[in-house]
Rosetta silent file (secondary structure, phi, psi, omega in degrees, C-alpha in Angstrom):
SEQUENCE: MDLLLFFLGFLFMIAGIIGSFLPILPGPPLSWIGLLLLHLTSAIPTNWTFLITTLIIALIVFAADYFIPALGTKKFGGSRYGVIGTTLGLLVSIIFPILGVFGIIVWPFIGAFLGELLNRTDSKTAVKAAFGSFLGFLTGTFLKFIVAVIYFGLFIWKFWEYKSGIFSF
SCORE:     score description
SCORE:     0.000 S_00000001
   1 L     0.000  -43.924  175.798   18.316   10.084  -29.554 S_00000001
   2 H   -54.948  -42.937  176.689   17.950    6.851  -27.764 S_00000001
   3 H   -65.221  -36.187  175.576   20.278    8.032  -24.973 S_00000001
   4 H   -62.463  -49.125 -176.194   18.182   11.235  -24.535 S_00000001
   5 H   -59.670  -44.831 -176.971   14.965    9.198  -24.377 S_00000001
   6 H   -65.955  -45.171 -173.347   16.564    6.891  -21.721 S_00000001
   7 H   -70.141  -38.810  179.076   17.792    9.693  -19.511 S_00000001
   8 H   -63.187  -42.773  174.102   14.418   11.614  -19.831 S_00000001
   9 H   -54.756  -51.834  179.024   12.710    8.221  -18.910 S_00000001
  10 H   -53.440  -48.083 -179.182   15.008    7.881  -15.944 S_00000001
  11 H   -60.419  -48.899 -179.768   14.245   11.434  -14.821 S_00000001
  12 H   -60.884  -43.212  175.147   10.463   10.723  -15.070 S_00000001
  13 H   -51.363  -52.750 -174.882   10.977    7.430  -12.994 S_00000001
  14 H   -60.380  -41.736 -176.411   12.578    9.466  -10.183 S_00000001
  15 H   -64.148  -30.502 -175.228    9.840   12.152  -10.413 S_00000001
  16 H   -76.952  -30.236  177.007    7.284    9.361  -10.199 S_00000001
  17 H   -77.408  -33.948 -178.943    8.780    7.859   -6.990 S_00000001
  18 H   -76.696  -31.300  178.215    8.993   11.365   -5.493 S_00000001
  19 H   -68.337  -17.385  176.331    5.472   12.117   -6.693 S_00000001
  20 L   -65.218  -14.731 -178.312    4.205    9.188   -4.680 S_00000001
  21 L  -111.701  -27.102 -179.144    4.799   11.455   -1.589 S_00000001
  22 L   -95.029  120.045 -173.983    4.236   14.834   -3.050 S_00000001
  23 L   -65.155  -19.671 -171.273    0.582   15.745   -3.777 S_00000001
  24 L   -84.835   -8.249 -179.030    1.652   18.182   -6.542 S_00000001
  25 L  -124.999  128.496 -179.649    3.201   15.437   -8.736 S_00000001
  26 L   -81.587   87.893 -177.673    1.164   12.496  -10.023 S_00000001
  27 H   -34.629  -69.807 -178.601    3.480    9.689   -9.155 S_00000001
  28 H   -68.511  -33.879  171.175    2.447    6.557  -11.045 S_00000001
  29 H   -70.642  -21.455  173.317    1.543    8.451  -14.319 S_00000001
  30 H   -68.789  -46.679  178.837    4.984   10.160  -14.206 S_00000001
  31 H   -62.057  -32.424  179.061    6.506    6.728  -13.951 S_00000001
  32 H   -68.319  -42.818  177.440    4.474    5.433  -16.785 S_00000001
  33 H   -55.185  -38.633  177.985    5.740    8.280  -18.906 S_00000001
  34 H   -66.301  -40.335  164.708    9.193    7.028  -18.175 S_00000001
  35 H   -52.787  -46.494  179.755    8.282    3.537  -19.337 S_00000001
  36 H   -60.320  -46.834 -177.912    6.713    5.023  -22.472 S_00000001
  37 H   -65.090  -35.407  176.593    9.907    7.047  -23.238 S_00000001
  38 H   -66.803  -37.184  177.875   12.046    3.935  -22.695 S_00000001
  39 H   -74.057  -17.615  177.651    9.855    1.981  -25.198 S_00000001
  40 L   -79.653   -7.968 -178.753   10.169    4.806  -27.760 S_00000001
  41 L   -69.218  160.153  179.555   13.867    4.154  -28.076 S_00000001
  42 L   -79.493  -17.138  179.873   14.792    2.228  -31.189 S_00000001
  43 L   -76.361  -29.247 -174.658   16.606   -0.445  -29.070 S_00000001
  44 L  -105.556  129.955  177.893   13.622   -1.588  -27.087 S_00000001
  45 L   -69.600  139.704 -177.668   10.678   -3.133  -29.049 S_00000001
  46 L   -77.424  118.963 -177.237    7.419   -1.304  -28.365 S_00000001
  47 L  -106.724   89.989 -172.503    5.036   -3.600  -26.457 S_00000001
  48 H   -63.980  -39.658 -178.089    1.595   -1.851  -26.584 S_00000001
  49 H   -63.444  -35.779 -178.681   -0.095   -4.498  -24.432 S_00000001
  50 H   -73.818  -38.375 -174.065    2.439   -3.871  -21.737 S_00000001
  51 H   -74.377  -36.036 -179.914    2.309   -0.001  -22.088 S_00000001
  52 H   -70.323  -46.446  175.922   -1.636    0.007  -22.122 S_00000001
  53 H   -55.637  -45.299  178.212   -1.735   -2.370  -19.091 S_00000001
  54 H   -71.861  -32.701  171.988    0.730   -0.309  -17.101 S_00000001
  55 H   -65.660  -35.023  179.195   -1.214    2.945  -18.012 S_00000001
  56 H   -67.278  -44.600  177.791   -4.426    1.501  -16.821 S_00000001
  57 H   -61.473  -38.988 -176.972   -2.820    0.519  -13.565 S_00000001
  58 H   -66.326  -44.396 -175.358   -1.167    3.903  -13.117 S_00000001
  59 H   -67.269  -35.284  176.422   -4.501    5.706  -13.851 S_00000001
  60 H   -65.975  -50.755 -177.891   -6.497    3.453  -11.377 S_00000001
  61 H   -59.742  -47.641  178.427   -3.949    3.958   -8.676 S_00000001
  62 H   -58.641  -43.766  176.166   -3.827    7.764   -9.280 S_00000001
  63 H   -69.490  -37.803 -175.681   -7.674    7.937   -9.154 S_00000001
  64 H   -65.125  -28.242 -179.318   -7.980    5.619   -6.178 S_00000001
  65 L   -60.303  -22.629  178.139   -5.721    7.912   -4.214 S_00000001
  66 L   -85.765  -14.157 -173.661   -8.433   10.513   -4.103 S_00000001
  67 L  -106.463  -24.326 -172.400  -11.114    7.981   -2.867 S_00000001
  68 H   -68.581  -38.316  173.959   -9.170    6.039   -0.405 S_00000001
  69 H   -62.177  -28.144  177.518   -9.017    8.653    2.389 S_00000001
  70 H   -72.420  -42.295 -178.681  -12.793    9.025    2.154 S_00000001
  71 H   -65.534  -38.067  169.662  -13.206    5.262    2.394 S_00000001
  72 H   -54.567  -43.411  173.669  -10.912    5.245    5.520 S_00000001
  73 H   -56.135  -50.704  175.602  -13.206    7.805    7.087 S_00000001
  74 H   -59.975  -37.664 -176.802  -16.161    5.690    6.465 S_00000001
  75 H   -70.866  -33.270 -178.185  -14.548    2.504    7.697 S_00000001
  76 L   -94.454   28.199  167.615  -13.631    4.111   11.015 S_00000001
  77 L    91.309    9.602 -178.218  -17.191    5.066   11.704 S_00000001
  78 L   -75.122  154.694  178.214  -17.445    8.356    9.964 S_00000001
  79 L   -93.268 -175.003  177.158  -20.811    9.533    8.549 S_00000001
  80 H   -57.701  -39.066 -179.295  -21.571   10.967    5.104 S_00000001
  81 H   -62.740  -36.879  175.209  -20.595   14.345    6.632 S_00000001
  82 H   -70.032  -37.887  175.105  -17.137   13.015    7.486 S_00000001
  83 H   -69.285  -36.586 -179.221  -16.573   11.614    3.980 S_00000001
  84 H   -71.499  -36.821 -179.764  -17.665   14.937    2.352 S_00000001
  85 H   -66.291  -36.411  173.106  -15.407   16.700    4.802 S_00000001
  86 H   -62.623  -48.297 -174.519  -12.495   14.410    3.843 S_00000001
  87 H   -65.338  -45.848 -169.927  -13.146   15.042    0.145 S_00000001
  88 H   -71.578  -37.328  178.557  -13.488   18.750    0.651 S_00000001
  89 H   -66.788  -32.431  173.385  -10.185   18.770    2.707 S_00000001
  90 H   -63.875  -46.638  175.963   -8.440   16.931   -0.151 S_00000001
  91 H   -61.690  -43.132  174.270   -9.667   19.577   -2.518 S_00000001
  92 H   -61.655  -36.116  176.087   -8.430   22.411   -0.292 S_00000001
  93 H   -58.536  -43.556 -176.059   -5.080   20.652   -0.091 S_00000001
  94 H   -72.542  -44.778 -171.639   -4.859   20.567   -3.904 S_00000001
  95 H   -81.972  -40.104 -177.201   -6.181   24.085   -4.601 S_00000001
  96 L  -120.504   80.080 -176.678   -4.552   25.863   -1.713 S_00000001
  97 L   -70.116   52.761 -174.469   -1.149   24.060   -0.917 S_00000001
  98 L   -60.466  -46.441 -179.371   -0.672   26.333    2.105 S_00000001
  99 L   -89.387    8.945  179.449    1.052   23.728    4.309 S_00000001
 100 H    65.066 -128.896 -176.733    2.893   22.215    1.464 S_00000001
 101 H   -64.653  -34.475 -172.800    3.436   18.426    1.767 S_00000001
 102 H   -77.988  -11.065  172.982    1.681   18.214    5.100 S_00000001
 103 H   -54.789  -40.316 -175.546   -1.447   19.900    3.696 S_00000001
 104 H   -67.465  -18.161  175.442   -2.424   16.681    2.039 S_00000001
 105 H   -92.244  -49.395 -175.614   -2.428   14.950    5.498 S_00000001
 106 H   -67.130  -45.561 -178.133   -3.771   17.843    7.540 S_00000001
 107 H   -61.889  -49.342 -178.779   -6.714   19.143    5.435 S_00000001
 108 H   -61.177  -35.100  177.239   -8.448   15.866    4.934 S_00000001
 109 H   -60.451  -53.885  179.212   -8.035   15.138    8.708 S_00000001
 110 H   -57.539  -43.715 -178.693   -9.589   18.602    9.490 S_00000001
 111 H   -56.718  -50.972  177.280  -12.235   18.124    6.861 S_00000001
 112 H   -54.916  -44.430  176.901  -13.228   14.789    8.300 S_00000001
 113 H   -61.668  -51.656  178.363  -13.200   16.182   11.785 S_00000001
 114 H   -60.908  -43.964 -179.417  -15.301   19.189   11.056 S_00000001
 115 H   -63.226  -37.459  174.944  -17.752   17.221    8.931 S_00000001
 116 H   -72.159  -37.817  170.120  -18.342   14.937   11.875 S_00000001
 117 H   -58.919  -41.421  172.277  -18.786   17.871   14.249 S_00000001
 118 H   -61.847  -31.671 -179.032  -21.334   19.328   11.877 S_00000001
 119 L   -83.630   11.601  179.969  -23.190   16.063   11.928 S_00000001
 120 L    66.158   24.272  175.603  -23.431   16.536   15.783 S_00000001
 121 L   -81.952  147.367  176.493  -21.061   13.636   16.435 S_00000001
 122 L   -68.111  156.072 -168.432  -19.133   13.683   19.686 S_00000001
 123 H   -62.494  -28.957  176.214  -15.539   14.753   19.415 S_00000001
 124 H   -61.537  -50.809  176.273  -14.161   11.125   20.133 S_00000001
 125 H   -65.278  -28.803 -177.403  -15.963    9.764   17.164 S_00000001
 126 H   -77.855  -32.726  172.190  -15.077   12.685   15.081 S_00000001
 127 H   -63.142  -40.851 -178.788  -11.309   12.079   15.925 S_00000001
 128 H   -70.502  -35.651  170.294  -11.611    8.466   15.081 S_00000001
 129 H   -62.298  -40.817  175.162  -13.128    9.290   11.761 S_00000001
 130 H   -68.245  -28.611 -178.076  -10.440   11.738   11.041 S_00000001
 131 H   -74.822  -27.938  174.802   -7.889    9.172   11.983 S_00000001
 132 H   -64.598  -39.340  173.386   -9.525    6.946    9.301 S_00000001
 133 H   -53.706  -53.829  176.948   -8.842    9.718    6.899 S_00000001
 134 H   -53.432  -46.722  179.370   -5.228    9.816    7.811 S_00000001
 135 H   -61.895  -37.712  176.721   -4.859    5.942    7.383 S_00000001
 136 H   -63.683  -37.094  173.592   -6.468    6.247    4.024 S_00000001
 137 H   -58.248  -50.170 -178.010   -3.958    8.807    3.063 S_00000001
 138 H   -62.799  -35.976 -178.044   -1.036    6.544    4.168 S_00000001
 139 H   -65.015  -44.762 -177.848   -2.612    3.654    2.315 S_00000001
 140 H   -66.458  -36.453  177.194   -2.880    5.658   -0.930 S_00000001
 141 H   -64.214  -41.571  179.718    0.631    6.947   -0.605 S_00000001
 142 H   -65.711  -34.110 -179.653    1.979    3.516    0.030 S_00000001
 143 H   -68.317  -45.813  174.413    0.007    2.162   -2.915 S_00000001
 144 H   -56.660  -42.786 -177.429    1.482    4.915   -5.235 S_00000001
 145 H   -65.553  -43.863 -176.809    4.981    4.234   -3.928 S_00000001
 146 H   -66.692  -42.942  179.216    4.746    0.479   -4.567 S_00000001
 147 H   -61.834  -50.472  179.999    3.506    1.055   -8.268 S_00000001
 148 H   -56.899  -41.940 -178.105    6.289    3.640   -8.816 S_00000001
 149 H   -73.857  -34.617  172.947    8.932    1.371   -7.539 S_00000001
 150 H   -57.819  -51.946 -178.095    7.559   -1.639   -9.585 S_00000001
 151 H   -60.979  -30.090  179.263    7.606    0.547  -12.634 S_00000001
 152 H   -73.794  -33.012  176.421   11.136    1.673  -11.889 S_00000001
 153 H   -66.978  -39.906  174.307   12.085   -1.961  -11.536 S_00000001
 154 H   -73.753  -29.288  171.823   10.618   -2.743  -14.923 S_00000001
 155 H   -59.334  -43.650 -177.251   12.404    0.239  -16.407 S_00000001
 156 H   -69.886  -40.660  179.287   15.664   -1.048  -15.117 S_00000001
 157 H   -62.721  -52.375  179.366   14.959   -4.611  -16.197 S_00000001
 158 H   -69.589  -27.534  171.506   14.093   -3.603  -19.813 S_00000001
 159 H   -61.638  -49.200 -174.931   17.031   -1.186  -19.885 S_00000001
 160 H   -64.609  -31.268 -176.106   19.424   -4.006  -18.685 S_00000001
 161 H   -71.155  -34.086  177.795   17.938   -6.307  -21.248 S_00000001
 162 H  -113.932   12.502 -172.531   18.597   -3.887  -24.195 S_00000001
 163 H   -50.695  -44.415 -178.521   21.426   -1.792  -22.806 S_00000001
 164 H   -60.284  -29.469  179.942   23.804   -2.539  -25.728 S_00000001
 165 H   -79.476  -28.702  179.735   21.244   -1.156  -28.289 S_00000001
 166 H   -70.420  -39.735 -179.834   20.725    1.947  -26.226 S_00000001
 167 L   -88.149   -1.899  170.163   24.504    2.702  -25.979 S_00000001
 168 L   -69.799  132.207  177.922   25.310    1.897  -29.473 S_00000001
 169 L  -109.185    0.000    0.000   26.479    4.841  -31.394 S_00000001
């Protein structure tokens, strides 16, 4: 059973890293499930403080990923309309994944751009705000990737520390 939990945890770790880039997979929460599965083995002692702390971090990063593009829009001179457009673009990319992976980049950019144009902002400022949305997306993706890689490192470290217990038959 421990071997099965280890391999399932490893698969969740890989899915978490991939999910850092794909909007259809919640990267850090998947990585956390991998940590949980590893801790459910009889070989590794369950450390609830560790698991709760890493869960909170995973959920914060997961939630922040939806706010960071809007903050990027605002930081680059976008108005409230641009922020709303970015948020609506994110929702469109989630509900209608027409463009696949690129939809999470394109739709918030388009949303911020259209929001600024509706606000009667000149096109130069609208593009600048939309670029802020794009940088926000890259920041969120990078943050999710870093957390997923750290969780993978913790997974490997815990496994290495207790590997003899997992592979004992």
